[in-house]
C-alpha positions as CSV (number, residue, x, y, z in Angstrom):
1,M,110.8,78.5,125.5
2,D,108.1,77.5,127.9
3,G,104.7,77.0,126.5
4,A,103.2,80.7,127.6
5,R,106.0,82.6,126.0
6,T,105.0,80.5,122.9
7,G,101.2,81.2,122.7
8,R,102.0,84.9,123.3
9,R,104.5,84.9,120.4
10,R,102.0,83.1,118.2
11,R,99.3,85.8,119.2
12,W,101.9,88.3,118.5
13,Y,102.3,87.5,115.3
14,T,99.1,86.5,114.0
15,A,97.7,89.8,115.0
16,G,100.9,91.4,113.1
17,V,100.0,89.5,110.4
18,T,96.8,90.3,110.4
19,A,97.5,93.9,110.6
20,V,99.6,94.3,107.4
21,L,97.0,92.2,105.4
22,V,94.1,94.5,106.4
23,A,96.2,97.5,105.7
24,A,98.1,96.4,102.2
25,L,94.9,93.8,100.8
26,G,92.2,95.7,102.3
27,Q,93.0,99.4,100.9
28,A,94.0,97.8,97.7
29,V,91.2,95.7,97.1
30,A,88.0,95.5,98.7
31,V,85.5,93.5,96.2
32,D,81.6,94.4,96.7
33,Q,80.2,90.9,98.4
34,A,77.1,92.3,99.5
35,A,74.5,89.4,99.6
36,G,71.8,89.5,96.7
37,S,73.4,92.4,95.1
38,A,73.7,92.0,91.1
39,P,77.5,92.0,90.3
40,A,78.7,95.3,88.4
41,A,79.0,95.9,85.5
42,G,82.8,96.9,85.4
43,S,85.3,98.1,88.3
44,V,84.8,101.3,90.2
45,V,87.9,102.4,91.9
46,T,88.0,104.9,94.8
47,V,91.1,106.6,95.7
48,D,91.5,108.4,99.3
49,S,93.4,111.7,98.1
50,A,92.5,113.0,101.6
51,H,94.9,110.4,103.8
52,P,98.0,109.2,102.0
53,S,100.0,106.7,103.8
54,G,103.6,104.6,103.8
55,R,105.6,105.8,100.6
56,M,106.9,104.1,97.6
57,P,110.2,104.5,97.4
58,G,111.9,105.4,93.9
59,D,114.4,102.1,94.4
60,F,112.3,99.9,95.1
61,V,112.2,98.1,91.8
62,G,115.5,95.8,92.2
63,L,117.2,92.9,90.5
64,S,119.3,90.0,91.8
65,Y,122.0,87.6,90.8
66,E,124.3,84.8,92.0
67,M,128.0,85.9,92.5
68,R,129.2,84.2,89.4
69,E,127.6,86.3,87.2
70,L,130.4,89.1,88.6
71,S,133.5,86.7,87.7
72,A,135.3,86.7,84.6
73,Q,137.1,83.5,85.9
74,C,134.8,80.4,86.6
75,L,135.9,76.6,86.3
76,T,132.3,75.5,84.8
77,G,130.4,77.2,82.0
78,D,131.2,80.6,80.4
79,C,131.9,83.4,82.5
80,T,133.1,86.6,80.7
81,G,132.2,89.4,84.0
82,N,128.8,89.9,83.0
83,F,128.2,93.4,84.8
84,A,130.1,95.5,81.9
85,A,129.1,99.0,81.4
86,D,130.9,99.0,78.4
87,R,129.2,96.4,76.5
88,G,125.9,94.9,75.5
89,D,122.8,96.4,76.6
90,L,122.9,96.0,80.4
91,V,123.1,100.2,80.9
92,A,119.8,100.4,78.9
93,L,118.2,97.7,80.7
94,L,118.7,99.0,84.3
95,K,118.0,102.9,83.7
96,N,114.5,101.9,81.8
97,L,113.7,100.8,85.8
98,G,115.0,104.3,87.0
99,V,117.7,104.3,89.9
100,S,117.8,101.5,91.7
101,N,119.2,98.6,93.6
102,V,120.8,95.2,92.8
103,R,122.0,92.4,95.4
104,I,124.6,89.9,94.2
105,A,125.1,86.8,96.2
106,G,123.1,83.7,96.0
107,N,123.7,80.1,96.5
108,Q,127.0,80.0,94.9
109,L,128.4,83.1,97.5
110,D,128.9,80.5,99.7
111,R,129.1,77.2,97.7
112,D,131.3,77.7,95.2
113,T,132.8,81.5,94.7
114,L,136.4,82.0,96.2
115,W,137.8,85.7,96.2
116,V,141.1,86.4,95.4
117,P,143.0,89.8,96.3
118,A,144.7,92.3,93.8
119,G,147.4,91.7,92.8
120,Q,147.5,87.8,93.7
121,Q,146.9,84.4,91.6
122,P,144.3,81.9,92.6
123,P,145.6,78.8,94.3
124,D,146.8,76.2,92.8
125,P,145.7,73.6,92.9
126,L,142.2,75.8,94.0
127,P,140.2,74.5,97.2
128,S,138.3,71.1,96.0
129,W,134.6,73.8,96.3
130,T,135.8,76.7,94.0
131,A,134.0,76.6,90.8
132,D,134.0,81.0,90.4
133,V,136.7,83.1,90.9
134,V,136.0,86.9,92.4
135,T,138.5,89.5,92.2
136,P,138.9,93.4,92.5
137,T,138.9,93.8,88.7
138,D,135.4,92.3,88.8
139,I,134.0,94.9,91.3
140,A,135.7,97.5,89.5
141,R,133.8,96.7,86.4
142,L,130.1,96.7,88.3
143,D,131.2,100.0,89.8
144,G,130.8,101.0,86.2
145,V,127.9,99.8,85.7
146,L,126.7,101.0,88.6
147,R,127.8,104.9,87.9
148,R,126.3,104.7,84.4
149,T,122.6,104.0,85.9
150,G,123.0,105.5,89.2
151,W,121.8,101.8,90.6
152,K,123.1,101.1,94.3
153,A,124.7,97.5,95.1
154,E,124.5,94.6,98.1
155,V,127.5,92.3,97.7
156,G,128.2,89.3,99.6
157,I,130.8,87.6,101.3
158,N,131.5,84.4,101.4
159,L,130.7,82.9,104.5
160,A,130.0,79.2,104.6
161,H,134.0,78.7,103.7
162,Y,135.0,81.4,105.9
163,D,138.6,83.2,105.4
164,P,138.9,85.8,107.6
165,A,141.7,87.6,106.1
166,L,140.1,87.2,102.2
167,A,136.6,88.8,104.1
168,A,138.6,91.7,105.1
169,D,140.0,92.1,101.6
170,E,136.9,92.2,99.9
171,A,135.2,94.2,102.9
172,H,137.7,97.0,101.8
173,T,137.8,96.5,98.2
174,L,134.2,97.3,98.5
175,A,134.3,100.2,100.2
176,S,137.0,101.6,98.8
177,I,135.6,101.2,94.9
178,L,131.8,101.2,95.4
179,G,131.8,103.5,98.0
180,P,129.0,105.1,98.5
181,R,127.2,103.1,95.5
182,L,127.7,100.1,98.0
183,A,123.9,99.9,99.8
184,G,124.9,97.2,102.1
185,V,127.5,94.0,102.5
186,E,126.2,91.1,102.9
187,C,127.9,87.8,105.1
188,G,126.7,84.5,103.7
189,N,123.4,83.5,102.3
190,E,120.0,81.7,103.5
191,P,122.5,80.2,106.9
192,N,119.5,78.6,107.8
193,H,120.8,76.1,105.1
194,Y,124.0,75.3,106.1
195,A,123.7,72.0,108.3
196,S,121.5,70.7,105.1
197,N,124.2,71.6,102.6
198,G,127.2,70.1,104.8
199,Y,128.7,73.6,105.6
200,R,128.3,73.5,109.3
201,T,127.5,70.5,111.7
202,A,123.7,70.0,112.9
203,P,122.2,71.9,114.9
204,Y,123.0,75.0,113.6
205,G,120.5,78.1,114.4
206,F,120.5,81.6,115.1
207,A,122.9,81.1,118.5
208,Q,125.4,79.0,116.3
209,H,125.0,81.7,113.4
210,Q,125.7,84.6,115.4
211,Q,129.0,84.1,116.0
212,D,129.8,83.2,112.6
213,W,127.9,86.6,111.4
214,E,129.6,88.6,114.1
215,A,132.5,87.7,113.4
216,C,132.6,88.5,109.5
217,A,130.4,91.5,110.1
218,A,133.5,93.2,112.2
219,L,135.9,93.3,109.2
220,V,133.1,95.1,108.1
221,G,134.2,98.3,108.9
222,D,132.0,101.5,108.6
223,S,130.3,100.2,105.3
224,P,125.9,99.2,105.4
225,I,125.4,95.8,106.3
226,A,122.3,93.8,105.1
227,A,121.4,90.7,106.6
228,P,120.3,88.5,107.7
229,D,119.1,87.2,104.2
230,L,117.3,83.8,105.0
231,S,115.3,81.6,103.1
232,S,112.0,79.8,104.2
233,P,110.6,82.7,105.7
234,T,107.7,80.8,107.0
235,S,109.7,78.5,108.9
236,T,112.9,81.1,110.3
237,V,109.8,83.5,111.8
238,D,112.1,83.0,115.3
239,W,115.8,83.4,113.7
240,F,115.0,86.2,111.7
241,D,113.1,88.1,115.2
242,Q,116.3,86.8,117.4
243,F,119.0,88.1,114.7
244,A,116.9,91.7,113.5
245,Q,117.0,92.1,118.2
246,A,120.6,91.0,118.4
247,E,122.2,92.9,115.6
248,R,119.4,96.1,115.5
249,D,122.2,98.4,115.6
250,R,125.0,96.7,113.2
251,V,123.0,96.6,109.9
252,A,121.4,99.0,107.6
253,M,118.9,97.0,106.3
254,L,117.0,93.7,107.3
255,T,116.6,91.1,104.4
256,I,114.5,88.2,103.6
257,H,114.0,85.8,100.9
258,N,110.0,85.1,99.5
259,Y,109.0,82.9,96.4
260,T,105.3,82.7,95.0
261,G,103.8,79.2,95.6
262,A,102.0,79.0,92.3
263,T,102.2,75.8,90.0
264,T,99.9,77.5,87.3
265,I,98.9,81.1,85.7
266,A,95.4,80.5,87.6
267,Q,97.3,80.3,90.8
268,L,99.9,83.0,90.1
269,L,97.5,85.2,89.4
270,S,94.7,84.6,92.0
271,P,94.1,86.4,95.2
272,E,94.7,83.9,97.2
273,I,98.3,83.8,96.1
274,R,98.6,87.3,96.6
275,A,97.1,86.8,100.4
276,S,99.4,84.5,101.1
277,E,102.6,85.7,99.5
278,L,102.5,88.5,102.0
279,A,101.1,86.8,104.4
280,N,104.8,85.0,104.8
281,V,106.5,87.6,105.6
282,A,104.4,89.6,107.4
283,P,106.0,88.5,110.5
284,Q,109.4,90.0,109.3
285,L,108.0,93.2,108.2
286,A,106.3,93.2,111.8
287,T,109.5,93.3,113.3
288,A,111.0,95.3,111.7
289,R,108.7,98.0,111.4
290,A,109.0,97.7,115.0
291,L,113.0,98.0,115.2
292,G,112.4,101.1,113.0
293,I,114.6,99.4,110.3
294,P,114.0,99.1,106.8
295,I,113.6,95.5,105.3
296,R,114.0,94.2,101.8
297,L,112.5,90.9,99.9
298,D,116.4,91.0,98.1
299,E,116.0,87.7,96.9
300,T,112.3,87.2,94.9
301,N,110.7,85.8,92.1
302,S,107.5,83.6,91.1
303,A,108.9,80.3,91.6
304,V,112.2,78.5,93.4
305,G,114.5,76.2,91.3
306,G,114.3,78.8,88.0
307,G,111.0,79.2,87.1
308,I,108.4,76.9,85.6
309,E,107.5,76.8,81.9
310,G,104.4,78.3,80.6
311,V,104.1,80.2,84.3
312,S,106.9,81.9,84.8
313,D,108.3,83.7,81.2
314,V,105.0,83.8,80.1
315,Y,102.6,87.5,80.1
316,A,101.4,86.6,83.4
317,S,104.3,86.8,84.9
318,A,104.2,90.3,83.8
319,L,101.1,91.4,85.0
320,W,101.8,89.2,88.2
321,A,105.1,90.8,88.7
322,M,103.7,94.4,88.7
323,D,100.9,93.1,91.1
324,Y,103.5,91.7,93.7
325,N,106.0,94.9,93.3
326,L,103.1,97.5,94.7
327,T,101.5,95.1,96.9
328,M,105.0,94.8,98.7
329,A,105.4,98.5,98.6
330,Q,102.2,99.1,100.1
331,A,102.6,97.1,103.3
332,G,105.5,98.5,104.1
333,F,109.0,97.2,102.3
334,A,111.7,99.0,101.6
335,G,112.0,96.9,98.2
336,L,112.2,94.0,95.9
337,N,114.7,92.4,94.1
338,F,113.5,90.0,91.2
339,H,116.4,86.8,91.0
340,G,117.4,85.7,87.7
341,G,120.8,85.0,85.5
342,F,122.2,86.6,82.1
343,G,122.0,83.0,80.1
344,V,120.2,81.6,77.1
345,C,116.2,82.1,77.6
346,G,114.7,79.1,79.1
347,E,118.4,76.9,78.4
348,P,120.3,75.3,81.2
349,L,122.3,77.3,83.4
350,F,125.6,76.1,84.7
351,N,123.6,74.6,87.8
352,G,121.0,72.6,85.8
353,K,118.0,75.3,86.6
354,Y,116.4,76.5,83.9
355,Q,116.1,80.6,82.6
356,R,112.4,80.4,83.4
357,Y,112.0,83.6,85.9
358,T,114.5,85.6,84.9
359,P,113.3,89.5,84.1
360,I,116.4,89.8,81.3
361,C,118.6,87.3,79.3
362,A,119.9,86.1,76.2
363,A,118.1,85.3,73.1
364,T,120.8,83.0,71.7
365,A,124.5,82.0,73.0
366,Q,125.9,84.6,70.5
367,D,123.7,87.2,72.2
368,E,124.6,86.2,75.8
369,Q,128.7,86.2,74.9
370,D,128.0,89.9,73.8
371,K,125.8,90.5,76.5
372,I,122.6,91.6,74.2
373,Y,119.9,90.7,76.6
374,T,116.7,90.9,75.8
375,A,113.3,91.8,78.2
376,A,111.4,88.9,79.1
377,P,107.9,89.0,80.4
378,E,108.7,90.2,83.6
379,Y,110.7,92.7,83.1
380,Y,107.5,94.6,81.4
381,G,105.7,94.2,84.6
382,L,108.8,95.0,86.5
383,Y,109.4,98.5,84.9
384,M,105.4,99.2,84.6
385,A,105.8,98.9,88.3
386,S,108.3,101.4,88.6
387,Q,106.7,104.0,86.6
388,L,104.4,104.8,89.6
389,A,107.7,106.3,91.0
390,S,108.5,107.7,94.4
391,G,105.7,109.1,96.7
392,R,102.5,108.2,98.9
393,F,100.3,105.3,98.9
394,L,96.9,106.7,98.7
395,P,94.2,104.3,100.3
396,V,92.4,102.8,97.6
397,T,89.3,100.3,97.2
398,V,88.2,98.4,94.3
399,S,84.7,97.2,93.8
400,S,84.5,94.7,90.8
401,D,82.9,91.4,89.8
402,H,86.4,90.7,87.8
403,N,90.1,89.5,88.7
404,V,91.2,93.3,89.4
405,T,93.8,95.1,91.9
406,A,94.5,98.9,92.2
407,Y,97.0,101.2,93.8
408,A,97.6,104.8,93.8
409,V,100.3,106.9,94.8
410,R,100.8,110.9,95.1
411,G,104.2,111.3,94.0
412,D,106.6,113.3,95.0
413,D,106.1,115.8,91.7
414,E,102.3,116.4,92.7
415,R,100.8,113.9,90.7
416,T,98.8,111.1,91.5
417,R,99.4,107.9,89.5
418,I,96.6,104.6,89.9
419,A,97.5,101.5,88.6
420,V,94.6,99.1,87.4
421,I,95.8,95.3,87.0
422,E,93.0,93.1,85.2
423,K,93.7,90.0,85.7
424,D,91.6,88.1,83.9
425,D,92.4,85.8,80.4
426,T,92.9,88.2,77.3
427,S,90.2,86.4,75.4
428,G,87.7,88.2,77.6
429,P,85.6,91.5,76.8
430,A,87.1,94.6,77.8
431,V,86.0,95.6,81.5
432,P,84.4,99.1,82.0
433,V,86.3,100.9,85.0
434,S,85.7,104.0,86.5
435,I,88.5,105.6,88.8
436,E,86.7,108.1,91.3
437,V,89.7,110.7,92.4
438,G,87.7,113.5,93.7
439,G,87.8,117.3,92.7
440,R,87.6,119.0,89.9
441,D,87.5,118.2,85.8
442,A,90.8,117.6,84.4
443,T,92.3,115.4,81.8
444,A,95.0,112.5,82.7
445,S,97.4,110.1,80.6
446,V,97.1,106.3,80.4
447,V,99.9,103.7,79.6
448,H,98.7,100.1,78.5
449,L,100.7,97.0,79.2
450,T,99.1,94.5,77.0
451,G,100.4,90.9,75.9
452,S,98.4,88.5,72.9
453,A,98.1,85.7,75.5
454,L,98.9,85.1,79.6
455,D,100.4,81.8,78.7
456,S,102.4,82.9,75.7
457,A,105.5,84.7,75.7
458,D,104.6,86.7,72.7
459,G,103.2,90.3,72.3
460,V,103.9,91.9,75.1
461,A,104.3,95.5,75.5
462,V,104.1,98.8,77.0
463,Q,102.1,101.2,74.7
464,G,102.5,99.1,72.4
465,A,106.6,99.4,72.6
466,T,109.4,96.8,73.0
467,V,112.5,96.7,74.2
468,D,114.8,96.6,71.0
469,R,118.3,95.5,71.3
470,H,119.9,98.2,72.3
471,G,118.0,98.0,75.5
472,R,115.9,100.7,74.7
473,L,112.3,101.1,75.7
474,D,109.9,103.9,73.7
475,P,106.9,103.8,74.9
476,K,104.1,105.7,72.4
477,R,102.6,108.7,73.4
478,P,99.6,108.0,75.8
479,D,96.5,107.9,75.6
480,R,94.6,110.8,76.9
481,V,91.1,110.8,78.7
482,R,89.1,113.5,81.0
483,A,88.0,113.3,84.2
484,R,84.9,115.0,84.9
485,H,83.5,116.1,88.0
486,G,86.3,113.9,89.7
487,T,86.0,110.0,87.7
488,V,88.0,108.8,85.1
489,N,86.2,106.6,83.2
490,L,88.0,104.0,80.9
491,D,87.7,100.4,79.5
492,V,90.9,98.2,80.5
493,A,91.4,95.0,78.1
494,S,90.7,92.1,79.9
495,G,93.8,90.6,80.8
496,S,96.1,93.7,80.9
497,A,97.0,97.0,83.0
498,V,97.1,100.8,83.5
499,I,98.6,103.7,84.8
500,V,96.8,106.5,84.5
501,T,98.4,109.5,85.4
502,L,96.6,112.8,86.9
503,D,97.8,116.3,85.4
504,R,98.5,118.8,87.6
C-alpha cells in the first residue's frame, strides 16, 4: 500500500476511534472539571430522555467456551460433556442472564478437536494433534441446553487441521440439530496466529486466510456465519477491514476478541482502562457500522491466560464486568461473550492456565463431576448488566468527584432504567447521587450490587442475595425511592452499583 493511502487510512481510523469514544464515553461520563470550581459533594447524573440513541440488545450479555467443553470424550483430564440440560445447575445459571448467546470455539477448536460423524468411531490411532473428540451427540446435548434456556450458539469448525469431509458433516449436523438456535458457524479461531502456532507457513495474512476460510464457508450452506474471529484487535485492523469488505455478503456477524490489559484492581477500574478497552476495537466497530453488519466481541474478559489472581476473581471484577458490558453496548456492539471454563475455581486447567476469570466454575472436583457450578464475582456483574434489558440508550452525563459511571436505557417495556456504578474502594463513605430524569413526581425501585471488599470474592450479592446450589438467584424486594420534581436522590455505597427503575 502506498504511503498516501496508508496515511488516509490512519486518519480515517483515528477519526473513527475519536467519534466512537465521544459517543460512548462522553455521554456516559462527563466529569465537571471547571477551573477553580469546588469538587461536588456527591454525583449528579443527568439523563436526556428526549434523545434516545442506539439499542441495548436483549442478548448482549453472553458467554464463551472452548470447544472441549462440548466433548464427552477427551484424552486429557476429565471430559463429560459439560453442556447438559438434565444435570446440575447450568440451565438455571444461564436463565438468570436472560435469553442470550453462547459461543463455543476457542484455541482448542483448531489445536486439538476432532469431529467424528454419527455412526463412526474415532480413527485408531487418532491424529497426533487430537486431544478432544466432538460428535453429533455432543451437539444434541448442547441443543438441550439451548431449548431449555432460549439461548442461541455460535459453534466452530476446525480450520487449522481442515478436513473438508468432516467440516461438511459438522456444518450439516449443526444446521439440522440446532436449527434456529444456531446463531453462527465459525470457521477457525484466531487465524492471525496460525503461522506462529505452526498451523500454516509464514507469511499468513488475509490473502492466504481468505482461501482457507472460503473453502470452509462454502460448506456451511444456508446457516449463518460469524467471522473472522481475530485476536489482538490493535494489530489486525487491516486484516479485519479487508475481510469485512471482501466477505460482507457472506457473514451474518463480524467477530473480534478483546482482553483488558489491566494487571491490578486500580487499573481494572480506572477511566484510562475503560477508554483503552473501547479504543482497541473502535476501528472494527466503525467498519461494521459502515457495512451495516452486527459485530460481537465473541471472546473477551478481564485478562488473557485465564485471568489474574486477586484481580479477575474478586469483587472488583463484578463492577468492571457490569461497566464494560454497558460501555460496549452503548458504543454499538451487538454483544459480548465472556470467556471461561467449567473447571474447579482457581485451579489449573488442562492447559496449565488457571480458572481466574471465568464467570462460573465448580467449587470442588465432585461438583465439577456433578455439573454443579458456582457463580464467581464476575457473574454478578453480568447479571446486573443484563437487567437493563432491551431498549434504547438515553444520553447521560455525570458530574462527580468520584469514580462513577452511569447509563440509562428506555426499555421496550417503556420503563427507564438507570445504572450507576461507583468504583471507589468499599471502605469509603456512601456517595450521595442525584439522578435528574425530568418529568413529574414518581416512584422508583432500586437494586444494589454489593461486596465486602474490592479484593475479596466474599459477600458479593445482588440485593442481598447470592446464587444457590440450584443456580437460582432470588434478590430480595427492591428498595423504593421517590422521584421528586424529576430527581431521584439516593446514597450509593462506595464500591457498589445500583439499577434504578422508574415506574411507568
